[in-house]
mmCIF file as Biopython writes it, N, C-alpha, C and O atoms, coordinates in Angstrom:
data_model
#
loop_
_atom_site.group_PDB
_atom_site.id
_atom_site.type_symbol
_atom_site.label_atom_id
_atom_site.label_alt_id
_atom_site.label_comp_id
_atom_site.label_asym_id
_atom_site.label_entity_id
_atom_site.label_seq_id
_atom_site.pdbx_PDB_ins_code
_atom_site.Cartn_x
_atom_site.Cartn_y
_atom_site.Cartn_z
_atom_site.occupancy
_atom_site.B_iso_or_equiv
_atom_site.auth_seq_id
_atom_site.auth_asym_id
_atom_site.pdbx_PDB_model_num
ATOM 1   N N  . UNK A ? 1  ? 40.464 22.543 -65.586 1.0 0.0 1  A 1 
ATOM 2   C CA . UNK A ? 1  ? 41.889 22.483 -65.805 1.0 0.0 1  A 1 
ATOM 3   C C  . UNK A ? 1  ? 42.246 23.076 -67.169 1.0 0.0 1  A 1 
ATOM 4   O O  . UNK A ? 1  ? 43.182 23.867 -67.290 1.0 0.0 1  A 1 
ATOM 5   N N  . UNK A ? 2  ? 41.492 22.684 -68.184 1.0 0.0 2  A 1 
ATOM 6   C CA . UNK A ? 2  ? 41.767 23.203 -69.524 1.0 0.0 2  A 1 
ATOM 7   C C  . UNK A ? 2  ? 41.547 24.713 -69.572 1.0 0.0 2  A 1 
ATOM 8   O O  . UNK A ? 2  ? 42.263 25.428 -70.273 1.0 0.0 2  A 1 
ATOM 9   N N  . UNK A ? 3  ? 40.558 25.190 -68.826 1.0 0.0 3  A 1 
ATOM 10  C CA . UNK A ? 3  ? 40.296 26.629 -68.816 1.0 0.0 3  A 1 
ATOM 11  C C  . UNK A ? 3  ? 41.482 27.391 -68.245 1.0 0.0 3  A 1 
ATOM 12  O O  . UNK A ? 3  ? 41.815 28.474 -68.726 1.0 0.0 3  A 1 
ATOM 13  N N  . UNK A ? 4  ? 42.120 26.835 -67.226 1.0 0.0 4  A 1 
ATOM 14  C CA . UNK A ? 4  ? 43.288 27.485 -66.633 1.0 0.0 4  A 1 
ATOM 15  C C  . UNK A ? 4  ? 44.446 27.527 -67.621 1.0 0.0 4  A 1 
ATOM 16  O O  . UNK A ? 4  ? 45.150 28.533 -67.712 1.0 0.0 4  A 1 
ATOM 17  N N  . UNK A ? 5  ? 44.646 26.446 -68.356 1.0 0.0 5  A 1 
ATOM 18  C CA . UNK A ? 5  ? 45.739 26.384 -69.329 1.0 0.0 5  A 1 
ATOM 19  C C  . UNK A ? 5  ? 45.475 27.325 -70.499 1.0 0.0 5  A 1 
ATOM 20  O O  . UNK A ? 5  ? 46.390 28.007 -70.962 1.0 0.0 5  A 1 
ATOM 21  N N  . UNK A ? 6  ? 44.239 27.370 -70.979 1.0 0.0 6  A 1 
ATOM 22  C CA . UNK A ? 6  ? 43.911 28.164 -72.161 1.0 0.0 6  A 1 
ATOM 23  C C  . UNK A ? 6  ? 43.724 29.651 -71.868 1.0 0.0 6  A 1 
ATOM 24  O O  . UNK A ? 6  ? 43.868 30.481 -72.766 1.0 0.0 6  A 1 
ATOM 25  N N  . UNK A ? 7  ? 43.407 29.990 -70.630 1.0 0.0 7  A 1 
ATOM 26  C CA . UNK A ? 7  ? 43.059 31.374 -70.329 1.0 0.0 7  A 1 
ATOM 27  C C  . UNK A ? 7  ? 44.290 32.267 -70.367 1.0 0.0 7  A 1 
ATOM 28  O O  . UNK A ? 7  ? 45.263 32.048 -69.646 1.0 0.0 7  A 1 
ATOM 29  N N  . UNK A ? 8  ? 44.223 33.265 -71.214 1.0 0.0 8  A 1 
ATOM 30  C CA . UNK A ? 8  ? 45.326 34.223 -71.328 1.0 0.0 8  A 1 
ATOM 31  C C  . UNK A ? 8  ? 44.904 35.611 -70.852 1.0 0.0 8  A 1 
ATOM 32  O O  . UNK A ? 8  ? 45.626 36.586 -71.061 1.0 0.0 8  A 1 
ATOM 33  N N  . UNK A ? 9  ? 43.754 35.700 -70.222 1.0 0.0 9  A 1 
ATOM 34  C CA . UNK A ? 9  ? 43.283 36.971 -69.693 1.0 0.0 9  A 1 
ATOM 35  C C  . UNK A ? 9  ? 42.423 37.765 -70.650 1.0 0.0 9  A 1 
ATOM 36  O O  . UNK A ? 9  ? 41.939 38.838 -70.289 1.0 0.0 9  A 1 
ATOM 37  N N  . UNK A ? 10 ? 42.217 37.273 -71.859 1.0 0.0 10 A 1 
ATOM 38  C CA . UNK A ? 10 ? 41.418 38.033 -72.822 1.0 0.0 10 A 1 
ATOM 39  C C  . UNK A ? 10 ? 39.927 37.790 -72.595 1.0 0.0 10 A 1 
ATOM 40  O O  . UNK A ? 10 ? 39.518 36.749 -72.081 1.0 0.0 10 A 1 
ATOM 41  N N  . UNK A ? 11 ? 39.144 38.761 -72.987 1.0 0.0 11 A 1 
ATOM 42  C CA . UNK A ? 11 ? 37.696 38.662 -72.833 1.0 0.0 11 A 1 
ATOM 43  C C  . UNK A ? 11 ? 37.114 37.580 -73.730 1.0 0.0 11 A 1 
ATOM 44  O O  . UNK A ? 11 ? 36.098 36.971 -73.393 1.0 0.0 11 A 1 
ATOM 45  N N  . UNK A ? 12 ? 37.751 37.338 -74.870 1.0 0.0 12 A 1 
ATOM 46  C CA . UNK A ? 12 ? 37.251 36.319 -75.802 1.0 0.0 12 A 1 
ATOM 47  C C  . UNK A ? 12 ? 37.323 34.929 -75.187 1.0 0.0 12 A 1 
ATOM 48  O O  . UNK A ? 12 ? 36.369 34.156 -75.271 1.0 0.0 12 A 1 
ATOM 49  N N  . UNK A ? 13 ? 38.456 34.615 -74.570 1.0 0.0 13 A 1 
ATOM 50  C CA . UNK A ? 13 ? 38.616 33.303 -73.941 1.0 0.0 13 A 1 
ATOM 51  C C  . UNK A ? 13 ? 37.651 33.166 -72.772 1.0 0.0 13 A 1 
ATOM 52  O O  . UNK A ? 13 ? 37.058 32.104 -72.578 1.0 0.0 13 A 1 
ATOM 53  N N  . UNK A ? 14 ? 37.489 34.220 -71.999 1.0 0.0 14 A 1 
ATOM 54  C CA . UNK A ? 14 ? 36.579 34.176 -70.854 1.0 0.0 14 A 1 
ATOM 55  C C  . UNK A ? 14 ? 35.139 33.965 -71.317 1.0 0.0 14 A 1 
ATOM 56  O O  . UNK A ? 14 ? 34.410 33.167 -70.727 1.0 0.0 14 A 1 
ATOM 57  N N  . UNK A ? 15 ? 34.734 34.659 -72.347 1.0 0.0 15 A 1 
ATOM 58  C CA . UNK A ? 15 ? 33.374 34.501 -72.869 1.0 0.0 15 A 1 
ATOM 59  C C  . UNK A ? 15 ? 33.163 33.101 -73.438 1.0 0.0 15 A 1 
ATOM 60  O O  . UNK A ? 15 ? 32.105 32.503 -73.241 1.0 0.0 15 A 1 
ATOM 61  N N  . UNK A ? 16 ? 34.156 32.581 -74.135 1.0 0.0 16 A 1 
ATOM 62  C CA . UNK A ? 16 ? 34.046 31.233 -74.695 1.0 0.0 16 A 1 
ATOM 63  C C  . UNK A ? 16 ? 33.970 30.187 -73.588 1.0 0.0 16 A 1 
ATOM 64  O O  . UNK A ? 16 ? 33.204 29.229 -73.691 1.0 0.0 16 A 1 
ATOM 65  N N  . UNK A ? 17 ? 34.759 30.364 -72.535 1.0 0.0 17 A 1 
ATOM 66  C CA . UNK A ? 17 ? 34.738 29.432 -71.408 1.0 0.0 17 A 1 
ATOM 67  C C  . UNK A ? 17 ? 33.381 29.461 -70.708 1.0 0.0 17 A 1 
ATOM 68  O O  . UNK A ? 17 ? 32.834 28.413 -70.367 1.0 0.0 17 A 1 
ATOM 69  N N  . UNK A ? 18 ? 32.846 30.645 -70.497 1.0 0.0 18 A 1 
ATOM 70  C CA . UNK A ? 18 ? 31.544 30.771 -69.842 1.0 0.0 18 A 1 
ATOM 71  C C  . UNK A ? 18 ? 30.440 30.171 -70.708 1.0 0.0 18 A 1 
ATOM 72  O O  . UNK A ? 18 ? 29.537 29.512 -70.192 1.0 0.0 18 A 1 
ATOM 73  N N  . UNK A ? 19 ? 30.504 30.392 -72.013 1.0 0.0 19 A 1 
ATOM 74  C CA . UNK A ? 19 ? 29.508 29.828 -72.926 1.0 0.0 19 A 1 
ATOM 75  C C  . UNK A ? 19 ? 29.578 28.310 -72.937 1.0 0.0 19 A 1 
ATOM 76  O O  . UNK A ? 19 ? 28.547 27.640 -72.903 1.0 0.0 19 A 1 
ATOM 77  N N  . UNK A ? 20 ? 30.788 27.765 -72.984 1.0 0.0 20 A 1 
ATOM 78  C CA . UNK A ? 20 ? 30.957 26.312 -72.975 1.0 0.0 20 A 1 
ATOM 79  C C  . UNK A ? 20 ? 30.450 25.713 -71.669 1.0 0.0 20 A 1 
ATOM 80  O O  . UNK A ? 20 ? 29.798 24.668 -71.682 1.0 0.0 20 A 1 
ATOM 81  N N  . UNK A ? 21 ? 30.738 26.354 -70.549 1.0 0.0 21 A 1 
ATOM 82  C CA . UNK A ? 21 ? 30.283 25.861 -69.251 1.0 0.0 21 A 1 
ATOM 83  C C  . UNK A ? 21 ? 28.763 25.899 -69.150 1.0 0.0 21 A 1 
ATOM 84  O O  . UNK A ? 21 ? 28.146 24.953 -68.659 1.0 0.0 21 A 1 
ATOM 85  N N  . UNK A ? 22 ? 28.166 26.976 -69.609 1.0 0.0 22 A 1 
ATOM 86  C CA . UNK A ? 22 ? 26.709 27.087 -69.577 1.0 0.0 22 A 1 
ATOM 87  C C  . UNK A ? 22 ? 26.065 26.040 -70.476 1.0 0.0 22 A 1 
ATOM 88  O O  . UNK A ? 22 ? 25.050 25.447 -70.111 1.0 0.0 22 A 1 
ATOM 89  N N  . UNK A ? 23 ? 26.644 25.812 -71.643 1.0 0.0 23 A 1 
ATOM 90  C CA . UNK A ? 23 ? 26.111 24.804 -72.563 1.0 0.0 23 A 1 
ATOM 91  C C  . UNK A ? 23 ? 26.177 23.410 -71.953 1.0 0.0 23 A 1 
ATOM 92  O O  . UNK A ? 23 ? 25.223 22.638 -72.054 1.0 0.0 23 A 1 
ATOM 93  N N  . UNK A ? 24 ? 27.297 23.090 -71.324 1.0 0.0 24 A 1 
ATOM 94  C CA . UNK A ? 24 ? 27.428 21.782 -70.659 1.0 0.0 24 A 1 
ATOM 95  C C  . UNK A ? 24 ? 26.410 21.647 -69.531 1.0 0.0 24 A 1 
ATOM 96  O O  . UNK A ? 24 ? 25.801 20.590 -69.367 1.0 0.0 24 A 1 
ATOM 97  N N  . UNK A ? 25 ? 26.228 22.697 -68.767 1.0 0.0 25 A 1 
ATOM 98  C CA . UNK A ? 25 ? 25.259 22.661 -67.675 1.0 0.0 25 A 1 
ATOM 99  C C  . UNK A ? 25 ? 23.840 22.460 -68.170 1.0 0.0 25 A 1 
ATOM 100 O O  . UNK A ? 25 ? 23.080 21.687 -67.586 1.0 0.0 25 A 1 
ATOM 101 N N  . UNK A ? 26 ? 23.479 23.147 -69.238 1.0 0.0 26 A 1 
ATOM 102 C CA . UNK A ? 26 ? 22.139 23.001 -69.811 1.0 0.0 26 A 1 
ATOM 103 C C  . UNK A ? 26 ? 21.936 21.589 -70.339 1.0 0.0 26 A 1 
ATOM 104 O O  . UNK A ? 26 ? 20.878 20.993 -70.139 1.0 0.0 26 A 1 
ATOM 105 N N  . UNK A ? 27 ? 22.953 21.051 -71.016 1.0 0.0 27 A 1 
ATOM 106 C CA . UNK A ? 27 ? 22.856 19.688 -71.555 1.0 0.0 27 A 1 
ATOM 107 C C  . UNK A ? 27 ? 22.706 18.669 -70.434 1.0 0.0 27 A 1 
ATOM 108 O O  . UNK A ? 27 ? 21.880 17.762 -70.533 1.0 0.0 27 A 1 
ATOM 109 N N  . UNK A ? 28 ? 23.491 18.802 -69.370 1.0 0.0 28 A 1 
ATOM 110 C CA . UNK A ? 28 ? 23.388 17.871 -68.246 1.0 0.0 28 A 1 
ATOM 111 C C  . UNK A ? 28 ? 22.029 17.977 -67.563 1.0 0.0 28 A 1 
ATOM 112 O O  . UNK A ? 28 ? 21.427 16.959 -67.220 1.0 0.0 28 A 1 
ATOM 113 N N  . UNK A ? 29 ? 21.547 19.188 -67.365 1.0 0.0 29 A 1 
ATOM 114 C CA . UNK A ? 29 ? 20.236 19.375 -66.745 1.0 0.0 29 A 1 
ATOM 115 C C  . UNK A ? 29 ? 19.145 18.738 -67.587 1.0 0.0 29 A 1 
ATOM 116 O O  . UNK A ? 29 ? 18.260 18.071 -67.051 1.0 0.0 29 A 1 
ATOM 117 N N  . UNK A ? 30 ? 19.196 18.933 -68.899 1.0 0.0 30 A 1 
ATOM 118 C CA . UNK A ? 30 ? 18.190 18.351 -69.784 1.0 0.0 30 A 1 
ATOM 119 C C  . UNK A ? 30 ? 18.255 16.834 -69.762 1.0 0.0 30 A 1 
ATOM 120 O O  . UNK A ? 30 ? 17.224 16.167 -69.674 1.0 0.0 30 A 1 
ATOM 121 N N  . UNK A ? 31 ? 19.479 16.276 -69.844 1.0 0.0 31 A 1 
ATOM 122 C CA . UNK A ? 31 ? 19.628 14.819 -69.859 1.0 0.0 31 A 1 
ATOM 123 C C  . UNK A ? 31 ? 19.111 14.191 -68.571 1.0 0.0 31 A 1 
ATOM 124 O O  . UNK A ? 31 ? 18.387 13.196 -68.611 1.0 0.0 31 A 1 
ATOM 125 N N  . UNK A ? 32 ? 19.475 14.763 -67.439 1.0 0.0 32 A 1 
ATOM 126 C CA . UNK A ? 32 ? 19.052 14.198 -66.150 1.0 0.0 32 A 1 
ATOM 127 C C  . UNK A ? 32 ? 17.548 14.330 -65.951 1.0 0.0 32 A 1 
ATOM 128 O O  . UNK A ? 32 ? 16.902 13.385 -65.498 1.0 0.0 32 A 1 
ATOM 129 N N  . UNK A ? 33 ? 16.986 15.475 -66.278 1.0 0.0 33 A 1 
ATOM 130 C CA . UNK A ? 33 ? 15.553 15.664 -66.086 1.0 0.0 33 A 1 
ATOM 131 C C  . UNK A ? 33 ? 14.758 14.825 -67.080 1.0 0.0 33 A 1 
ATOM 132 O O  . UNK A ? 33 ? 13.682 14.327 -66.750 1.0 0.0 33 A 1 
ATOM 133 N N  . UNK A ? 34 ? 15.282 14.665 -68.298 1.0 0.0 34 A 1 
ATOM 134 C CA . UNK A ? 34 ? 14.585 13.858 -69.296 1.0 0.0 34 A 1 
ATOM 135 C C  . UNK A ? 34 ? 14.579 12.389 -68.879 1.0 0.0 34 A 1 
ATOM 136 O O  . UNK A ? 34 ? 13.576 11.696 -69.049 1.0 0.0 34 A 1 
ATOM 137 N N  . UNK A ? 35 ? 15.696 11.917 -68.335 1.0 0.0 35 A 1 
ATOM 138 C CA . UNK A ? 35 ? 15.779 10.534 -67.869 1.0 0.0 35 A 1 
ATOM 139 C C  . UNK A ? 35 ? 14.786 10.306 -66.723 1.0 0.0 35 A 1 
ATOM 140 O O  . UNK A ? 35 ? 14.091 9.290  -66.704 1.0 0.0 35 A 1 
ATOM 141 N N  . UNK A ? 36 ? 14.714 11.236 -65.774 1.0 0.0 36 A 1 
ATOM 142 C CA . UNK A ? 36 ? 13.778 11.113 -64.658 1.0 0.0 36 A 1 
ATOM 143 C C  . UNK A ? 36 ? 12.340 11.156 -65.159 1.0 0.0 36 A 1 
ATOM 144 O O  . UNK A ? 36 ? 11.478 10.440 -64.650 1.0 0.0 36 A 1 
ATOM 145 N N  . UNK A ? 37 ? 12.083 11.997 -66.158 1.0 0.0 37 A 1 
ATOM 146 C CA . UNK A ? 37 ? 10.748 12.115 -66.729 1.0 0.0 37 A 1 
ATOM 147 C C  . UNK A ? 37 ? 10.324 10.794 -67.349 1.0 0.0 37 A 1 
ATOM 148 O O  . UNK A ? 37 ? 9.178  10.374 -67.194 1.0 0.0 37 A 1 
ATOM 149 N N  . UNK A ? 38 ? 11.244 10.132 -68.054 1.0 0.0 38 A 1 
ATOM 150 C CA . UNK A ? 38 ? 10.927 8.848  -68.683 1.0 0.0 38 A 1 
ATOM 151 C C  . UNK A ? 38 ? 10.747 7.748  -67.639 1.0 0.0 38 A 1 
ATOM 152 O O  . UNK A ? 38 ? 9.859  6.907  -67.778 1.0 0.0 38 A 1 
ATOM 153 N N  . UNK A ? 39 ? 11.580 7.743  -66.597 1.0 0.0 39 A 1 
ATOM 154 C CA . UNK A ? 39 ? 11.509 6.704  -65.571 1.0 0.0 39 A 1 
ATOM 155 C C  . UNK A ? 39 ? 10.240 6.818  -64.736 1.0 0.0 39 A 1 
ATOM 156 O O  . UNK A ? 39 ? 9.693  5.799  -64.316 1.0 0.0 39 A 1 
ATOM 157 N N  . UNK A ? 40 ? 9.765  8.023  -64.487 1.0 0.0 40 A 1 
ATOM 158 C CA . UNK A ? 40 ? 8.615  8.229  -63.606 1.0 0.0 40 A 1 
ATOM 159 C C  . UNK A ? 40 ? 7.282  8.260  -64.341 1.0 0.0 40 A 1 
ATOM 160 O O  . UNK A ? 40 ? 6.238  8.412  -63.707 1.0 0.0 40 A 1 
ATOM 161 N N  . UNK A ? 41 ? 7.295  8.124  -65.626 1.0 0.0 41 A 1 
ATOM 162 C CA . UNK A ? 41 ? 6.048  8.162  -66.394 1.0 0.0 41 A 1 
ATOM 163 C C  . UNK A ? 41 ? 5.755  9.558  -66.875 1.0 0.0 41 A 1 
ATOM 164 O O  . UNK A ? 41 ? 5.646  10.487 -66.075 1.0 0.0 41 A 1 
ATOM 165 N N  . UNK A ? 42 ? 5.627  9.714  -68.181 1.0 0.0 42 A 1 
ATOM 166 C CA . UNK A ? 42 ? 5.490  11.036 -68.768 1.0 0.0 42 A 1 
ATOM 167 C C  . UNK A ? 42 ? 4.198  11.743 -68.380 1.0 0.0 42 A 1 
ATOM 168 O O  . UNK A ? 42 ? 4.186  12.969 -68.265 1.0 0.0 42 A 1 
ATOM 169 N N  . UNK A ? 43 ? 3.128  11.015 -68.177 1.0 0.0 43 A 1 
ATOM 170 C CA . UNK A ? 43 ? 1.836  11.660 -67.921 1.0 0.0 43 A 1 
ATOM 171 C C  . UNK A ? 43 ? 1.821  12.398 -66.588 1.0 0.0 43 A 1 
ATOM 172 O O  . UNK A ? 43 ? 0.993  13.286 -66.380 1.0 0.0 43 A 1 
ATOM 173 N N  . UNK A ? 44 ? 2.728  12.040 -65.689 1.0 0.0 44 A 1 
ATOM 174 C CA . UNK A ? 44 ? 2.779  12.671 -64.381 1.0 0.0 44 A 1 
ATOM 175 C C  . UNK A ? 44 ? 3.128  14.154 -64.473 1.0 0.0 44 A 1 
ATOM 176 O O  . UNK A ? 44 ? 2.734  14.934 -63.607 1.0 0.0 44 A 1 
ATOM 177 N N  . UNK A ? 45 ? 3.860  14.552 -65.510 1.0 0.0 45 A 1 
ATOM 178 C CA . UNK A ? 45 ? 4.342  15.918 -65.635 1.0 0.0 45 A 1 
ATOM 179 C C  . UNK A ? 45 ? 3.604  16.733 -66.686 1.0 0.0 45 A 1 
ATOM 180 O O  . UNK A ? 45 ? 3.962  17.884 -66.934 1.0 0.0 45 A 1 
ATOM 181 N N  . UNK A ? 46 ? 2.591  16.163 -67.301 1.0 0.0 46 A 1 
ATOM 182 C CA . UNK A ? 46 ? 1.873  16.902 -68.342 1.0 0.0 46 A 1 
ATOM 183 C C  . UNK A ? 46 ? 0.717  17.674 -67.764 1.0 0.0 46 A 1 
ATOM 184 O O  . UNK A ? 46 ? 0.000  18.355 -68.498 1.0 0.0 46 A 1 
#
């Protein structure tokens, strides 16, 4: 929703939106996989 409001068609806004989305995705992937790694025992994945 915020991306729609902020987007004015410029390449700068588009690049910033894509970077922010990718960063959020990487953070969520790391958090979820790290939590599963801790719950299932770390030695299983080493």
